[in-house]
N, CA, C, O and the ligand as a Tripos MOL2 file, in Angstrom:
@<TRIPOS>MOLECULE
protein
  293   291    74     0     0
PROTEIN
NO_CHARGES

@<TRIPOS>ATOM
      1 N           0.8500   -1.2060    0.0000 N.3       1 MET1
      2 CA          0.0000    0.0000    0.0000 C.3       1 MET1
      3 C           0.8800    1.2490    0.0000 C.2       1 MET1
      4 O           1.9200    1.2890    0.6560 O.2       1 MET1
      5 N           0.4430    2.2760   -0.7520 N.am      2 LYS2
      6 CA          1.2050    3.5250   -0.8280 C.3       2 LYS2
      7 C           0.5770    4.5870    0.0830 C.2       2 LYS2
      8 O          -0.6320    4.6080    0.3100 O.2       2 LYS2
      9 N           1.4290    5.4500    0.5840 N.am      3 CYS3
     10 CA          0.9720    6.5790    1.3980 C.3       3 CYS3
     11 C           0.1100    7.5170    0.5560 C.2       3 CYS3
     12 O           0.4700    7.8480   -0.5740 O.2       3 CYS3
     13 N          -1.0190    7.9400    1.1000 N.am      4 THR4
     14 CA         -1.9170    8.8330    0.3650 C.3       4 THR4
     15 C          -1.3960   10.2660    0.3530 C.2       4 THR4
     16 O          -1.8710   11.0870   -0.4310 O.2       4 THR4
     17 N          -0.4280   10.5790    1.2090 N.am      5 VAL5
     18 CA          0.1080   11.9380    1.2920 C.3       5 VAL5
     19 C           1.3190   12.1170    0.3780 C.2       5 VAL5
     20 O           1.3670   13.0510   -0.4220 O.2       5 VAL5
     21 N           2.3040   11.2060    0.5020 N.am      6 CYS6
     22 CA          3.5550   11.4050   -0.2210 C.3       6 CYS6
     23 C           3.8550   10.2910   -1.2220 C.2       6 CYS6
     24 O           4.7890   10.4300   -2.0110 O.2       6 CYS6
     25 N           3.1020    9.1980   -1.2180 N.am      7 GLY7
     26 CA          3.2920    8.1390   -2.2010 C.3       7 GLY7
     27 C           4.3620    7.1320   -1.8490 C.2       7 GLY7
     28 O           4.6200    6.2130   -2.6260 O.2       7 GLY7
     29 N           4.9920    7.2820   -0.6970 N.am      8 ALA8
     30 CA          6.0010    6.3030   -0.2670 C.3       8 ALA8
     31 C           5.3100    5.0220    0.2110 C.2       8 ALA8
     32 O           4.0920    4.9810    0.3830 O.2       8 ALA8
     33 N           6.1080    3.9950    0.4170 N.am      9 GLU9
     34 CA          5.5740    2.6960    0.8420 C.3       9 GLU9
     35 C           5.1320    2.7530    2.3060 C.2       9 GLU9
     36 O           5.8000    3.3550    3.1460 O.2       9 GLU9
     37 N           3.9890    2.1120    2.5970 N.am     10 MET10
     38 CA          3.5420    1.9810    3.9800 C.3      10 MET10
     39 C           4.0190    0.6270    4.4900 C.2      10 MET10
     40 O           3.9570   -0.3650    3.7640 O.2      10 MET10
     41 N           4.4910    0.5780    5.7240 N.am     11 ARG11
     42 CA          4.9040   -0.7160    6.2640 C.3      11 ARG11
     43 C           4.1700   -0.9930    7.5710 C.2      11 ARG11
     44 O           3.7930   -0.0810    8.3070 O.2      11 ARG11
     45 N           3.9790   -2.2860    7.8340 N.am     12 SER12
     46 CA          3.2930   -2.7080    9.0460 C.3      12 SER12
     47 C           4.1970   -2.5340   10.2440 C.2      12 SER12
     48 O           5.3650   -2.9220   10.2210 O.2      12 SER12
     49 N           3.6500   -1.9480   11.2850 N.am     13 THR13
     50 CA          4.4070   -1.8010   12.5200 C.3      13 THR13
     51 C           3.4080   -1.7610   13.6680 C.2      13 THR13
     52 O           2.2040   -1.9110   13.4640 O.2      13 THR13
     53 N           3.9170   -1.5580   14.8630 N.am     14 ARG14
     54 CA          3.0270   -1.4070   16.0190 C.3      14 ARG14
     55 C           3.3470   -0.0910   16.7060 C.2      14 ARG14
     56 O           4.5040    0.3220   16.7920 O.2      14 ARG14
     57 N           2.3040    0.5540   17.1900 N.am     15 SER15
     58 CA          2.5160    1.8380   17.8300 C.3      15 SER15
     59 C           1.5080    2.0190   18.9560 C.2      15 SER15
     60 O           0.5070    1.3050   19.0300 O.2      15 SER15
     61 N           1.7790    2.9730   19.8240 N.am     16 ASP16
     62 CA          0.8460    3.3280   20.8980 C.3      16 ASP16
     63 C           0.1050    4.5860   20.4700 C.2      16 ASP16
     64 O           0.7260    5.6130   20.1970 O.2      16 ASP16
     65 N          -1.2150    4.5090   20.4110 N.am     17 LEU17
     66 CA         -1.9830    5.6500   19.9150 C.3      17 LEU17
     67 C          -3.0600    6.0650   20.9130 C.2      17 LEU17
     68 O          -3.7060    5.2150   21.5250 O.2      17 LEU17
     69 N          -3.2530    7.3830   21.0770 N.am     18 PRO18
     70 CA         -4.3110    7.8750   21.9560 C.3      18 PRO18
     71 C          -5.6290    8.0530   21.2030 C.2      18 PRO18
     72 O          -5.6440    8.5010   20.0570 O.2      18 PRO18
     73 N          -6.7270    7.6980   21.8560 N.am     19 PHE19
     74 CA         -8.0680    7.9080   21.2980 C.3      19 PHE19
     75 C          -8.8810    8.6700   22.3220 C.2      19 PHE19
     76 O          -8.9140    8.3090   23.4980 O.2      19 PHE19
     77 N          -9.5310    9.7170   21.8730 N.am     20 LYS20
     78 CA        -10.3850   10.4910   22.7650 C.3      20 LYS20
     79 C         -11.7920    9.9000   22.7020 C.2      20 LYS20
     80 O         -12.4300    9.9290   21.6500 O.2      20 LYS20
     81 N         -12.2720    9.3720   23.8070 N.am     21 THR21
     82 CA        -13.5800    8.7070   23.7830 C.3      21 THR21
     83 C         -14.6990    9.6240   24.2590 C.2      21 THR21
     84 O         -15.8290    9.5190   23.7810 O.2      21 THR21
     85 N         -14.4030   10.5090   25.1800 N.am     22 THR22
     86 CA        -15.3760   11.5170   25.5930 C.3      22 THR22
     87 C         -14.6090   12.8240   25.7310 C.2      22 THR22
     88 O         -13.4070   12.8820   25.4710 O.2      22 THR22
     89 N         -15.3110   13.8610   26.1410 N.am     23 GLU23
     90 CA        -14.6630   15.1600   26.2890 C.3      23 GLU23
     91 C         -13.5090   15.1060   27.2830 C.2      23 GLU23
     92 O         -12.5400   15.8560   27.1650 O.2      23 GLU23
     93 N         -13.6220   14.2070   28.2690 N.am     24 HIS24
     94 CA        -12.6300   14.1860   29.3400 C.3      24 HIS24
     95 C         -11.7950   12.9170   29.3830 C.2      24 HIS24
     96 O         -10.8960   12.8040   30.2170 O.2      24 HIS24
     97 N         -12.0680   11.9710   28.5140 N.am     25 THR25
     98 CA        -11.3990   10.6760   28.6170 C.3      25 THR25
     99 C         -10.5190   10.3990   27.4010 C.2      25 THR25
    100 O         -10.9660   10.5040   26.2590 O.2      25 THR25
    101 N          -9.2730   10.0470   27.6630 N.am     26 ILE26
    102 CA         -8.3540    9.6290   26.6080 C.3      26 ILE26
    103 C          -7.9220    8.1990   26.9020 C.2      26 ILE26
    104 O          -7.5070    7.8700   28.0130 O.2      26 ILE26
    105 N          -8.0300    7.3660   25.8870 N.am     27 VAL27
    106 CA         -7.5980    5.9750   26.0060 C.3      27 VAL27
    107 C          -6.3580    5.7950   25.1460 C.2      27 VAL27
    108 O          -6.3610    6.1370   23.9640 O.2      27 VAL27
    109 N          -5.3070    5.2630   25.7340 N.am     28 ILE28
    110 CA         -4.1020    4.9470   24.9670 C.3      28 ILE28
    111 C          -4.0880    3.4500   24.7060 C.2      28 ILE28
    112 O          -4.0960    2.6440   25.6360 O.2      28 ILE28
    113 N          -4.0670    3.0930   23.4340 N.am     29 LEU29
    114 CA         -3.9650    1.6810   23.0720 C.3      29 LEU29
    115 C          -2.5140    1.3670   22.7450 C.2      29 LEU29
    116 O          -1.9140    1.9850   21.8660 O.2      29 LEU29
    117 N          -1.9590    0.3950   23.4680 N.am     30 LYS30
    118 CA         -0.5570    0.0220   23.3170 C.3      30 LYS30
    119 C          -0.4120   -1.0850   22.2820 C.2      30 LYS30
    120 O          -1.2630   -1.9670   22.1700 O.2      30 LYS30
    121 N           0.6880   -1.0230   21.5250 N.am     31 SER31
    122 CA          1.0270   -2.0700   20.5510 C.3      31 SER31
    123 C          -0.0750   -2.2900   19.5220 C.2      31 SER31
    124 O          -0.3940   -3.4230   19.1610 O.2      31 SER31
    125 N          -0.6410   -1.1990   19.0640 N.am     32 LEU32
    126 CA         -1.6760   -1.2790   18.0410 C.3      32 LEU32
    127 C          -1.0180   -1.5230   16.6720 C.2      32 LEU32
    128 O          -0.0810   -0.8130   16.3070 O.2      32 LEU32
    129 N          -1.5030   -2.5300   15.9090 N.am     33 PRO33
    130 CA         -0.9250   -2.7570   14.5820 C.3      33 PRO33
    131 C          -1.3970   -1.6740   13.6010 C.2      33 PRO33
    132 O          -2.5990   -1.4950   13.4050 O.2      33 PRO33
    133 N          -0.4720   -0.9700   13.0020 N.am     34 ILE34
    134 CA         -0.8060    0.0940   12.0550 C.3      34 ILE34
    135 C           0.0690   -0.0300   10.8100 C.2      34 ILE34
    136 O           1.0330   -0.7950   10.7810 O.2      34 ILE34
    137 N          -0.2910    0.7410    9.7820 N.am     35 LEU35
    138 CA          0.5700    0.9010    8.6170 C.3      35 LEU35
    139 C           1.1740    2.2920    8.7030 C.2      35 LEU35
    140 O           0.4570    3.2930    8.7010 O.2      35 LEU35
    141 N           2.4970    2.3460    8.7780 N.am     36 GLN36
    142 CA          3.1950    3.6210    8.9460 C.3      36 GLN36
    143 C           3.9600    3.9590    7.6710 C.2      36 GLN36
    144 O           4.6460    3.1000    7.1170 O.2      36 GLN36
    145 N           3.8490    5.1960    7.2010 N.am     37 CYS37
    146 CA          4.6090    5.6390    6.0400 C.3      37 CYS37
    147 C           6.0940    5.6750    6.3800 C.2      37 CYS37
    148 O           6.4870    6.0870    7.4710 O.2      37 CYS37
    149 N           6.9220    5.2300    5.4100 N.am     38 GLU38
    150 CA          8.3700    5.2410    5.6330 C.3      38 GLU38
    151 C           8.9420    6.6500    5.5320 C.2      38 GLU38
    152 O          10.0560    6.9080    5.9900 O.2      38 GLU38
    153 N           8.1890    7.5490    4.9380 N.am     39 ASN39
    154 CA          8.7370    8.8510    4.5740 C.3      39 ASN39
    155 C           8.1580   10.0230    5.3710 C.2      39 ASN39
    156 O           8.8450   11.0220    5.5850 O.2      39 ASN39
    157 N           6.9140    9.9110    5.8070 N.am     40 CYS40
    158 CA          6.3000   11.0270    6.5340 C.3      40 CYS40
    159 C           5.5370   10.4860    7.7400 C.2      40 CYS40
    160 O           5.6250    9.2990    8.0540 O.2      40 CYS40
    161 N           4.8050   11.3370    8.3970 N.am     41 ALA41
    162 CA          4.1610   10.9510    9.6540 C.3      41 ALA41
    163 C           2.8050   10.2820    9.4480 C.2      41 ALA41
    164 O           2.1360    9.9310   10.4200 O.2      41 ALA41
    165 N           2.3930   10.1020    8.1930 N.am     42 GLN42
    166 CA          1.0810    9.5260    7.9070 C.3      42 GLN42
    167 C           0.9950    8.0670    8.3570 C.2      42 GLN42
    168 O           1.9420    7.3010    8.1820 O.2      42 GLN42
    169 N          -0.1410    7.6910    8.9350 N.am     43 TYR43
    170 CA         -0.3470    6.2800    9.2480 C.3      43 TYR43
    171 C          -1.7930    5.9060    8.9770 C.2      43 TYR43
    172 O          -2.6730    6.7650    8.9200 O.2      43 TYR43
    173 N          -2.0230    4.6170    8.8110 N.am     44 LEU44
    174 CA         -3.3590    4.0890    8.5590 C.3      44 LEU44
    175 C          -3.6470    2.9780    9.5530 C.2      44 LEU44
    176 O          -2.7470    2.2460    9.9650 O.2      44 LEU44
    177 N          -4.9080    2.8640    9.9320 N.am     45 ILE45
    178 CA         -5.3410    1.7170   10.7280 C.3      45 ILE45
    179 C          -6.2870    0.9060    9.8510 C.2      45 ILE45
    180 O          -7.2660    1.4430    9.3340 O.2      45 ILE45
    181 N          -6.0070   -0.3600    9.6830 N.am     46 GLU46
    182 CA         -6.8330   -1.2000    8.8250 C.3      46 GLU46
    183 C          -8.2240   -1.3830    9.4350 C.2      46 GLU46
    184 O          -8.4030   -1.3180   10.6510 O.2      46 GLU46
    185 N          -9.2050   -1.6150    8.5530 N.am     47 ASP47
    186 CA        -10.6060   -1.6940    8.9820 C.3      47 ASP47
    187 C         -10.8420   -2.7420   10.0700 C.2      47 ASP47
    188 O         -11.5890   -2.5110   11.0210 O.2      47 ASP47
    189 N         -10.1890   -3.9020    9.9140 N.am     48 ALA48
    190 CA        -10.3910   -4.9750   10.8920 C.3      48 ALA48
    191 C          -9.8840   -4.5490   12.2660 C.2      48 ALA48
    192 O         -10.5010   -4.8430   13.2900 O.2      48 ALA48
    193 N          -8.7480   -3.8510   12.2690 N.am     49 VAL49
    194 CA         -8.1850   -3.3670   13.5340 C.3      49 VAL49
    195 C          -9.0720   -2.2780   14.1210 C.2      49 VAL49
    196 O          -9.3210   -2.2340   15.3250 O.2      49 VAL49
    197 N          -9.5410   -1.4010   13.2390 N.am     50 LEU50
    198 CA        -10.3860   -0.2940   13.6900 C.3      50 LEU50
    199 C         -11.6940   -0.8040   14.3140 C.2      50 LEU50
    200 O         -12.1900   -0.2370   15.2870 O.2      50 LEU50
    201 N         -12.2350   -1.8720   13.7430 N.am     51 GLY51
    202 CA        -13.4470   -2.4720   14.3000 C.3      51 GLY51
    203 C         -13.2090   -2.9730   15.7120 C.2      51 GLY51
    204 O         -14.0530   -2.8200   16.5950 O.2      51 GLY51
    205 N         -12.0310   -3.5810   15.9100 N.am     52 ARG52
    206 CA        -11.6940   -4.0730   17.2370 C.3      52 ARG52
    207 C         -11.4380   -2.9070   18.1960 C.2      52 ARG52
    208 O         -11.8020   -2.9670   19.3700 O.2      52 ARG52
    209 N         -10.8140   -1.8570   17.6870 N.am     53 VAL53
    210 CA        -10.5790   -0.6570   18.5020 C.3      53 VAL53
    211 C         -11.9150   -0.1030   18.9930 C.2      53 VAL53
    212 O         -12.0560    0.2570   20.1610 O.2      53 VAL53
    213 N         -12.8940   -0.0400   18.0880 N.am     54 ASP54
    214 CA        -14.2250    0.4590   18.4640 C.3      54 ASP54
    215 C         -14.8180   -0.3650   19.6030 C.2      54 ASP54
    216 O         -15.4090    0.1790   20.5360 O.2      54 ASP54
    217 N         -14.6520   -1.6930   19.5120 N.am     55 ARG55
    218 CA        -15.2100   -2.5650   20.5540 C.3      55 ARG55
    219 C         -14.4660   -2.3650   21.8730 C.2      55 ARG55
    220 O         -15.0800   -2.3750   22.9400 O.2      55 ARG55
    221 N         -13.1500   -2.1860   21.8050 N.am     56 ILE56
    222 CA        -12.3780   -1.9480   23.0310 C.3      56 ILE56
    223 C         -12.8000   -0.6270   23.6650 C.2      56 ILE56
    224 O         -13.0180   -0.5530   24.8750 O.2      56 ILE56
    225 N         -12.9140    0.4140   22.8400 N.am     57 LEU57
    226 CA        -13.2530    1.7370   23.3710 C.3      57 LEU57
    227 C         -14.6510    1.7410   23.9770 C.2      57 LEU57
    228 O         -14.9230    2.4810   24.9220 O.2      57 LEU57
    229 N         -15.5420    0.9040   23.4230 N.am     58 ALA58
    230 CA        -16.9160    0.8430   23.9320 C.3      58 ALA58
    231 C         -16.9730    0.2690   25.3440 C.2      58 ALA58
    232 O         -17.9370    0.5020   26.0730 O.2      58 ALA58
    233 N         -15.9380   -0.4820   25.7330 N.am     59 THR59
    234 CA        -15.9310   -1.0990   27.0610 C.3      59 THR59
    235 C         -15.2970   -0.1970   28.1130 C.2      59 THR59
    236 O         -15.3220   -0.5090   29.3040 O.2      59 THR59
    237 N         -14.7250    0.9320   27.6660 N.am     60 VAL60
    238 CA        -13.9920    1.7820   28.6040 C.3      60 VAL60
    239 C         -14.9580    2.5760   29.4780 C.2      60 VAL60
    240 O         -15.9290    3.1580   28.9950 O.2      60 VAL60
    241 N         -14.6690    2.5810   30.7500 N.am     61 ASP61
    242 CA        -15.4350    3.3490   31.7170 C.3      61 ASP61
    243 C         -15.0590    4.8240   31.5910 C.2      61 ASP61
    244 O         -13.9020    5.1920   31.7960 O.2      61 ASP61
    245 N         -16.0220    5.6580   31.2580 N.am     62 GLY62
    246 CA        -15.7560    7.0660   31.0170 C.3      62 GLY62
    247 C         -15.4000    7.8650   32.2530 C.2      62 GLY62
    248 O         -15.1670    9.0700   32.1620 O.2      62 GLY62
    249 N         -15.3530    7.2180   33.4090 N.am     63 ALA63
    250 CA        -15.0550    7.9460   34.6470 C.3      63 ALA63
    251 C         -13.5790    8.3050   34.7610 C.2      63 ALA63
    252 O         -13.2290    9.2930   35.4070 O.2      63 ALA63
    253 N         -12.7120    7.5090   34.1390 N.am     64 ALA64
    254 CA        -11.2760    7.7700   34.2290 C.3      64 ALA64
    255 C         -10.8720    8.8030   33.1860 C.2      64 ALA64
    256 O         -11.4140    8.8300   32.0810 O.2      64 ALA64
    257 N          -9.9160    9.6520   33.5480 N.am     65 GLU65
    258 CA         -9.4410   10.6460   32.5780 C.3      65 GLU65
    259 C          -8.4840   10.0340   31.5810 C.2      65 GLU65
    260 O          -8.4190   10.4440   30.4220 O.2      65 GLU65
    261 N          -7.7390    9.0430   32.0490 N.am     66 LEU66
    262 CA         -6.7360    8.4030   31.1850 C.3      66 LEU66
    263 C          -6.7480    6.9080   31.4350 C.2      66 LEU66
    264 O          -6.6230    6.4500   32.5700 O.2      66 LEU66
    265 N          -6.8980    6.1700   30.3750 N.am     67 GLU67
    266 CA         -6.9160    4.7130   30.4750 C.3      67 GLU67
    267 C          -5.8770    4.1770   29.4940 C.2      67 GLU67
    268 O          -5.8090    4.6290   28.3510 O.2      67 GLU67
    269 N          -5.0700    3.2190   29.9360 N.am     68 VAL68
    270 CA         -4.0840    2.6080   29.0400 C.3      68 VAL68
    271 C          -4.4300    1.1380   28.8680 C.2      68 VAL68
    272 O          -4.4920    0.3890   29.8420 O.2      68 VAL68
    273 N          -4.6520    0.7330   27.6420 N.am     69 ILE69
    274 CA         -5.0710   -0.6390   27.3600 C.3      69 ILE69
    275 C          -4.1160   -1.2480   26.3420 C.2      69 ILE69
    276 O          -3.7700   -0.6090   25.3480 O.2      69 ILE69
    277 N          -3.6970   -2.4680   26.5880 N.am     70 ARG70
    278 CA         -2.8520   -3.1720   25.6230 C.3      70 ARG70
    279 C          -3.7340   -3.8280   24.5810 C.2      70 ARG70
    280 O          -4.6350   -4.5980   24.9130 O.2      70 ARG70
    281 N          -3.4710   -3.5190   23.3140 N.am     71 TYR71
    282 CA         -4.2210   -4.1360   22.2290 C.3      71 TYR71
    283 C          -3.7050   -5.5450   22.0410 C.2      71 TYR71
    284 O          -2.5200   -5.7490   21.7800 O.2      71 TYR71
    285 N          -4.5940   -6.5200   22.1730 N.am     72 ALA72
    286 CA         -4.1980   -7.9160   21.9620 C.3      72 ALA72
    287 C          -4.8690   -8.4240   20.6980 C.2      72 ALA72
    288 O          -6.0960   -8.4070   20.6090 O.2      72 ALA72
    289 N          -4.1050   -8.8720   19.7310 N.am     73 ALA73
    290 CA         -4.6530   -9.2980   18.4390 C.3      73 ALA73
    291 C          -5.4120  -10.6050   18.5960 C.2      73 ALA73
    292 O          -5.9480  -11.1290   17.6200 O.2      73 ALA73
    293 ZN          3.9450    9.5130    3.4180 Zn       74 ZN74
@<TRIPOS>BOND
     1     1     2 1
     2     2     3 1
     3     3     4 2
     4     3     5 am
     5     5     6 1
     6     6     7 1
     7     7     8 2
     8     7     9 am
     9     9    10 1
    10    10    11 1
    11    11    12 2
    12    11    13 am
    13    13    14 1
    14    14    15 1
    15    15    16 2
    16    15    17 am
    17    17    18 1
    18    18    19 1
    19    19    20 2
    20    19    21 am
    21    21    22 1
    22    22    23 1
    23    23    24 2
    24    23    25 am
    25    25    26 1
    26    26    27 1
    27    27    28 2
    28    27    29 am
    29    29    30 1
    30    30    31 1
    31    31    32 2
    32    31    33 am
    33    33    34 1
    34    34    35 1
    35    35    36 2
    36    35    37 am
    37    37    38 1
    38    38    39 1
    39    39    40 2
    40    39    41 am
    41    41    42 1
    42    42    43 1
    43    43    44 2
    44    43    45 am
    45    45    46 1
    46    46    47 1
    47    47    48 2
    48    47    49 am
    49    49    50 1
    50    50    51 1
    51    51    52 2
    52    51    53 am
    53    53    54 1
    54    54    55 1
    55    55    56 2
    56    55    57 am
    57    57    58 1
    58    58    59 1
    59    59    60 2
    60    59    61 am
    61    61    62 1
    62    62    63 1
    63    63    64 2
    64    63    65 am
    65    65    66 1
    66    66    67 1
    67    67    68 2
    68    67    69 am
    69    69    70 1
    70    70    71 1
    71    71    72 2
    72    71    73 am
    73    73    74 1
    74    74    75 1
    75    75    76 2
    76    75    77 am
    77    77    78 1
    78    78    79 1
    79    79    80 2
    80    79    81 am
    81    81    82 1
    82    82    83 1
    83    83    84 2
    84    83    85 am
    85    85    86 1
    86    86    87 1
    87    87    88 2
    88    87    89 am
    89    89    90 1
    90    90    91 1
    91    91    92 2
    92    91    93 am
    93    93    94 1
    94    94    95 1
    95    95    96 2
    96    95    97 am
    97    97    98 1
    98    98    99 1
    99    99   100 2
   100    99   101 am
   101   101   102 1
   102   102   103 1
   103   103   104 2
   104   103   105 am
   105   105   106 1
   106   106   107 1
   107   107   108 2
   108   107   109 am
   109   109   110 1
   110   110   111 1
   111   111   112 2
   112   111   113 am
   113   113   114 1
   114   114   115 1
   115   115   116 2
   116   115   117 am
   117   117   118 1
   118   118   119 1
   119   119   120 2
   120   119   121 am
   121   121   122 1
   122   122   123 1
   123   123   124 2
   124   123   125 am
   125   125   126 1
   126   126   127 1
   127   127   128 2
   128   127   129 am
   129   129   130 1
   130   130   131 1
   131   131   132 2
   132   131   133 am
   133   133   134 1
   134   134   135 1
   135   135   136 2
   136   135   137 am
   137   137   138 1
   138   138   139 1
   139   139   140 2
   140   139   141 am
   141   141   142 1
   142   142   143 1
   143   143   144 2
   144   143   145 am
   145   145   146 1
   146   146   147 1
   147   147   148 2
   148   147   149 am
   149   149   150 1
   150   150   151 1
   151   151   152 2
   152   151   153 am
   153   153   154 1
   154   154   155 1
   155   155   156 2
   156   155   157 am
   157   157   158 1
   158   158   159 1
   159   159   160 2
   160   159   161 am
   161   161   162 1
   162   162   163 1
   163   163   164 2
   164   163   165 am
   165   165   166 1
   166   166   167 1
   167   167   168 2
   168   167   169 am
   169   169   170 1
   170   170   171 1
   171   171   172 2
   172   171   173 am
   173   173   174 1
   174   174   175 1
   175   175   176 2
   176   175   177 am
   177   177   178 1
   178   178   179 1
   179   179   180 2
   180   179   181 am
   181   181   182 1
   182   182   183 1
   183   183   184 2
   184   183   185 am
   185   185   186 1
   186   186   187 1
   187   187   188 2
   188   187   189 am
   189   189   190 1
   190   190   191 1
   191   191   192 2
   192   191   193 am
   193   193   194 1
   194   194   195 1
   195   195   196 2
   196   195   197 am
   197   197   198 1
   198   198   199 1
   199   199   200 2
   200   199   201 am
   201   201   202 1
   202   202   203 1
   203   203   204 2
   204   203   205 am
   205   205   206 1
   206   206   207 1
   207   207   208 2
   208   207   209 am
   209   209   210 1
   210   210   211 1
   211   211   212 2
   212   211   213 am
   213   213   214 1
   214   214   215 1
   215   215   216 2
   216   215   217 am
   217   217   218 1
   218   218   219 1
   219   219   220 2
   220   219   221 am
   221   221   222 1
   222   222   223 1
   223   223   224 2
   224   223   225 am
   225   225   226 1
   226   226   227 1
   227   227   228 2
   228   227   229 am
   229   229   230 1
   230   230   231 1
   231   231   232 2
   232   231   233 am
   233   233   234 1
   234   234   235 1
   235   235   236 2
   236   235   237 am
   237   237   238 1
   238   238   239 1
   239   239   240 2
   240   239   241 am
   241   241   242 1
   242   242   243 1
   243   243   244 2
   244   243   245 am
   245   245   246 1
   246   246   247 1
   247   247   248 2
   248   247   249 am
   249   249   250 1
   250   250   251 1
   251   251   252 2
   252   251   253 am
   253   253   254 1
   254   254   255 1
   255   255   256 2
   256   255   257 am
   257   257   258 1
   258   258   259 1
   259   259   260 2
   260   259   261 am
   261   261   262 1
   262   262   263 1
   263   263   264 2
   264   263   265 am
   265   265   266 1
   266   266   267 1
   267   267   268 2
   268   267   269 am
   269   269   270 1
   270   270   271 1
   271   271   272 2
   272   271   273 am
   273   273   274 1
   274   274   275 1
   275   275   276 2
   276   275   277 am
   277   277   278 1
   278   278   279 1
   279   279   280 2
   280   279   281 am
   281   281   282 1
   282   282   283 1
   283   283   284 2
   284   283   285 am
   285   285   286 1
   286   286   287 1
   287   287   288 2
   288   287   289 am
   289   289   290 1
   290   290   291 1
   291   291   292 2
@<TRIPOS>SUBSTRUCTURE
     1 MET1         2 RESIDUE 1 A MET
     2 LYS2         6 RESIDUE 1 A LYS
     3 CYS3        10 RESIDUE 1 A CYS
     4 THR4        14 RESIDUE 1 A THR
     5 VAL5        18 RESIDUE 1 A VAL
     6 CYS6        22 RESIDUE 1 A CYS
     7 GLY7        26 RESIDUE 1 A GLY
     8 ALA8        30 RESIDUE 1 A ALA
     9 GLU9        34 RESIDUE 1 A GLU
    10 MET10       38 RESIDUE 1 A MET
    11 ARG11       42 RESIDUE 1 A ARG
    12 SER12       46 RESIDUE 1 A SER
    13 THR13       50 RESIDUE 1 A THR
    14 ARG14       54 RESIDUE 1 A ARG
    15 SER15       58 RESIDUE 1 A SER
    16 ASP16       62 RESIDUE 1 A ASP
    17 LEU17       66 RESIDUE 1 A LEU
    18 PRO18       70 RESIDUE 1 A PRO
    19 PHE19       74 RESIDUE 1 A PHE
    20 LYS20       78 RESIDUE 1 A LYS
    21 THR21       82 RESIDUE 1 A THR
    22 THR22       86 RESIDUE 1 A THR
    23 GLU23       90 RESIDUE 1 A GLU
    24 HIS24       94 RESIDUE 1 A HIS
    25 THR25       98 RESIDUE 1 A THR
    26 ILE26      102 RESIDUE 1 A ILE
    27 VAL27      106 RESIDUE 1 A VAL
    28 ILE28      110 RESIDUE 1 A ILE
    29 LEU29      114 RESIDUE 1 A LEU
    30 LYS30      118 RESIDUE 1 A LYS
    31 SER31      122 RESIDUE 1 A SER
    32 LEU32      126 RESIDUE 1 A LEU
    33 PRO33      130 RESIDUE 1 A PRO
    34 ILE34      134 RESIDUE 1 A ILE
    35 LEU35      138 RESIDUE 1 A LEU
    36 GLN36      142 RESIDUE 1 A GLN
    37 CYS37      146 RESIDUE 1 A CYS
    38 GLU38      150 RESIDUE 1 A GLU
    39 ASN39      154 RESIDUE 1 A ASN
    40 CYS40      158 RESIDUE 1 A CYS
    41 ALA41      162 RESIDUE 1 A ALA
    42 GLN42      166 RESIDUE 1 A GLN
    43 TYR43      170 RESIDUE 1 A TYR
    44 LEU44      174 RESIDUE 1 A LEU
    45 ILE45      178 RESIDUE 1 A ILE
    46 GLU46      182 RESIDUE 1 A GLU
    47 ASP47      186 RESIDUE 1 A ASP
    48 ALA48      190 RESIDUE 1 A ALA
    49 VAL49      194 RESIDUE 1 A VAL
    50 LEU50      198 RESIDUE 1 A LEU
    51 GLY51      202 RESIDUE 1 A GLY
    52 ARG52      206 RESIDUE 1 A ARG
    53 VAL53      210 RESIDUE 1 A VAL
    54 ASP54      214 RESIDUE 1 A ASP
    55 ARG55      218 RESIDUE 1 A ARG
    56 ILE56      222 RESIDUE 1 A ILE
    57 LEU57      226 RESIDUE 1 A LEU
    58 ALA58      230 RESIDUE 1 A ALA
    59 THR59      234 RESIDUE 1 A THR
    60 VAL60      238 RESIDUE 1 A VAL
    61 ASP61      242 RESIDUE 1 A ASP
    62 GLY62      246 RESIDUE 1 A GLY
    63 ALA63      250 RESIDUE 1 A ALA
    64 ALA64      254 RESIDUE 1 A ALA
    65 GLU65      258 RESIDUE 1 A GLU
    66 LEU66      262 RESIDUE 1 A LEU
    67 GLU67      266 RESIDUE 1 A GLU
    68 VAL68      270 RESIDUE 1 A VAL
    69 ILE69      274 RESIDUE 1 A ILE
    70 ARG70      278 RESIDUE 1 A ARG
    71 TYR71      282 RESIDUE 1 A TYR
    72 ALA72      286 RESIDUE 1 A ALA
    73 ALA73      290 RESIDUE 1 A ALA
    74 ZN74       293 GROUP 0 **** ****
């Protein structure tokens, strides 16, 4: 897959990414599988991973300001 911004090759890697679930809650998902551009800061999350992310975020208790969850494939 090519980067939509610069056209360089995207490669599979894992990264820790923050997701804002409510106005006050940020969830950090650790070791999330993503496609990262070799040339710029652009990254993509594949649909299958994103679907799982949605399910993980749906289980998060909105009472905490910061939650750190390890993504398990
Ligand atoms: Zn790029």
